[in-house]
C-alpha positions in Angstrom: 25.5 -59.2 -19.0 29.0 -59.5 -20.5 31.4 -57.1 -19.0 34.2 -58.1 -21.4 36.6 -59.2 -18.6 37.3 -62.8 -19.7 41.0 -63.4 -20.1 42.0 -60.2 -18.3 44.6 -60.3 -15.5 43.9 -58.4 -12.3 46.0 -57.7 -9.2 44.0 -57.0 -6.0 45.8 -55.6 -2.9 44.3 -56.3 0.5 42.8 -59.4 -1.0 42.3 -61.1 2.4 40.0 -58.4 3.7 36.2 -58.6 3.5 35.9 -56.2 0.5 39.1 -57.5 -1.1 37.9 -61.1 -1.0 34.6 -60.1 -2.6 36.4 -58.2 -5.3 38.6 -61.3 -6.1 35.5 -63.5 -6.3 33.7 -61.1 -8.5 36.6 -60.6 -10.9 37.2 -64.4 -11.1 33.5 -65.0 -11.8 33.8 -62.6 -14.8 36.8 -64.7 -16.2 39.8 -62.8 -14.8 43.0 -64.4 -13.7 43.7 -62.8 -10.3 46.8 -62.1 -8.3 45.8 -61.9 -4.6 48.2 -59.7 -2.5 48.1 -59.4 1.2 50.6 -58.9 4.1 50.5 -62.6 5.0 49.7 -65.8 3.4 46.8 -66.3 5.8 44.2 -69.2 5.8 41.6 -66.8 4.4 43.8 -65.7 1.5 44.5 -69.4 0.7 40.8 -70.1 0.8 40.0 -67.2 -1.5 42.7 -68.2 -3.9 41.4 -71.8 -4.0 37.9 -70.5 -4.6 39.1 -68.6 -7.6 40.7 -71.7 -9.0 37.5 -73.6 -8.4 35.8 -71.0 -10.7 38.2 -72.1 -13.4 40.5 -69.1 -13.2 44.2 -68.9 -12.6 45.2 -67.4 -9.3 48.4 -66.4 -7.6 49.0 -65.6 -3.9 51.6 -62.9 -3.1 52.9 -61.8 0.3 53.9 -58.2 0.4 53.7 -55.1 2.6 52.1 -52.4 0.4 54.2 -49.8 2.2 57.4 -51.0 0.5 58.2 -48.9 -2.6 60.7 -51.4 -3.9 58.6 -54.5 -3.3 55.8 -53.0 -5.4 57.9 -53.1 -8.5 58.9 -56.7 -7.7 55.3 -57.7 -7.3 54.3 -56.2 -10.7 57.2 -58.0 -12.3 56.1 -61.3 -10.7 52.5 -60.9 -11.9 53.6 -60.1 -15.4 55.9 -63.0 -15.6 53.3 -65.4 -14.2 50.3 -64.4 -16.2 52.0 -62.7 -19.2 50.7 -59.2 -18.5 48.5 -57.0 -16.3 45.2 -55.4 -17.2 43.6 -54.4 -13.9 44.8 -53.0 -10.6 42.5 -52.7 -7.6 44.0 -51.1 -4.5 42.0 -52.3 -1.6 44.6 -52.6 1.2 43.7 -50.4 4.2 43.8 -50.2 8.0 42.4 -48.0 10.7 44.0 -46.6 13.9 41.2 -44.5 15.3 41.5 -41.7 17.9 40.5 -38.1 18.2 43.1 -35.9 16.7 44.5 -34.5 19.9 45.1 -38.1 21.2 46.3 -39.5 17.9 49.8 -40.9 18.1 52.4 -40.2 15.4 52.8 -43.9 14.7 49.0 -44.2 14.2 49.1 -41.3 11.7 52.1 -42.8 9.9 50.8 -46.3 9.7 47.5 -45.4 8.2 48.9 -42.9 5.7 51.6 -45.4 4.7 49.3 -48.3 4.1 46.3 -46.6 2.7 47.8 -43.8 0.7 51.4 -44.6 0.1 50.5 -48.2 -0.6 48.1 -47.1 -3.3 50.7 -44.8 -4.9 53.4 -47.5 -4.8 51.2 -50.0 -6.8 49.7 -47.5 -9.2 53.2 -46.2 -10.0 54.7 -49.7 -10.4 51.7 -50.9 -12.5 51.6 -48.1 -15.0 54.3 -49.4 -17.3 52.7 -52.8 -17.4 49.2 -51.4 -18.2 50.7 -49.2 -20.9 52.3 -52.2 -22.5 48.9 -53.8 -22.8 47.6 -50.7 -24.6 45.3 -49.7 -21.8 43.8 -50.9 -18.6 41.9 -50.2 -15.4 42.9 -48.9 -12.0 40.2 -48.8 -9.3 41.1 -47.5 -5.8 38.9 -48.3 -2.9 38.5 -45.1 -0.8 35.7 -44.2 1.6 32.9 -41.7 2.0 34.9 -40.5 5.0 37.5 -39.3 2.6 34.8 -37.0 1.2 33.2 -35.8 4.4 35.6 -36.4 7.3 34.8 -38.5 10.3 35.1 -37.9 14.1 38.0 -39.9 15.5 39.4 -40.7 12.0 41.7 -37.8 11.1 44.4 -40.2 9.8 41.9 -42.5 7.9 39.9 -39.7 6.4 43.1 -37.9 5.3 44.4 -41.1 3.7 41.2 -41.8 1.8 40.9 -38.1 0.7 44.4 -38.4 -0.6 43.5 -41.5 -2.6 40.9 -39.5 -4.3 43.3 -36.7 -5.2 45.9 -39.2 -6.3 43.4 -41.1 -8.5 42.2 -37.9 -10.3 45.8 -37.0 -11.0 46.6 -40.5 -12.3 43.5 -40.3 -14.5 44.9 -37.2 -16.1 48.3 -38.7 -16.6 47.4 -42.1 -17.8 44.3 -41.4 -19.9 46.4 -40.8 -23.1 47.5 -44.5 -22.8 43.9 -45.8 -22.6 44.1 -46.4 -18.9 41.1 -45.3 -16.8 41.5 -44.6 -13.1 38.5 -44.4 -10.8 37.5 -44.6 -7.1 34.9 -46.6 -5.3 33.9 -44.9 -2.0 32.0 -47.3 0.3 29.9 -46.2 3.2 29.7 -48.4 6.3 30.1 -52.0 5.1 29.7 -55.3 6.9 33.3 -56.6 7.3 35.5 -57.9 10.0 36.8 -54.4 10.5 33.4 -52.9 11.1 32.1 -55.9 13.1 34.4 -54.7 16.0 32.3 -51.5 16.2 29.6 -51.3 18.8 25.9 -51.5 18.0 25.6 -47.8 18.7 28.0 -47.0 15.8 26.2 -49.3 13.4 22.8 -48.0 14.4 24.0 -44.4 13.8 25.4 -45.4 10.4 22.2 -47.1 9.3 20.2 -44.0 10.4 22.4 -41.9 8.1 21.4 -44.0 5.0 18.3 -43.5 2.9 17.9 -47.2 2.2 18.0 -48.2 5.8 20.8 -50.8 5.6 24.5 -51.2 5.5 26.4 -52.3 2.4 27.8 -55.8 1.9 31.3 -56.5 0.4 29.5 -57.8 -2.7 27.9 -54.4 -3.2 31.4 -52.8 -3.4 32.7 -55.6 -5.6 29.9 -55.2 -8.1 30.9 -51.5 -8.5 34.5 -52.4 -9.0 33.7 -54.9 -11.6 31.7 -52.4 -13.5 34.5 -49.8 -13.5 36.9 -52.5 -14.7 34.6 -53.4 -17.6 34.4 -52.3 -21.1 31.0 -50.8 -20.2 32.9 -48.1 -18.2 35.4 -47.4 -20.9 34.4 -43.6 -21.0 34.5 -43.2 -17.2 37.7 -41.9 -15.6 38.6 -39.7 -12.7 35.3 -40.4 -11.0 34.3 -41.3 -7.4 31.5 -43.8 -7.3 29.9 -43.8 -3.8 28.4 -47.1 -2.8 26.8 -46.2 0.6 23.0 -46.8 0.6 22.7 -43.0 0.5 24.7 -42.5 3.7 26.6 -39.5 2.3 23.6 -37.6 1.0 
């Protein structure tokens, strides 16, 4: 199936994470040149970048803290200068700092909101002019089903992910006239390094919530992102696509 992504340029934030890495691989396999952004130029980021180049696609590693408003504009300029433009933005950078609300430190609240929500805004805002210059484009923000339903011990995380959904719907309204679609992928529990630190009890409970009896893989999330970035999703905007094995039902 041709998704019409060959020759497109994509920027993926949080590219060193489990889901971010899978998204980079999936976009590169569809013919996209990819800019991989993460906080540090880690070994895993270098490995992912090399794998993209092995697939025959151009790749660029970028170190940046998504919390920095000014740095976002610099990154977009760097991507446009390197590749000649920008067609796709995927905001996948995210962290957790879990605690019940009455024990949640101010710093834990600020850190999660700044990375997950402000980081998403920073890059969507900075990318909008570049996408408009191309005559259209795709923005996909990776949220969570916990942004739809809440989660015990995750007041900061759930609030940040709910905020991403509201932000995305607003961006869809603002950018639609320029041919830019903005959508959200909301994963359920997914097998990543972040979730591997959880105990077996938490994973067992998550699996019990699903109707398919299994957790998602990063590739499951990446496939949904690729679809929303493709020409086959050209009439879809402002939507939240849950990829959760029925965990939210």
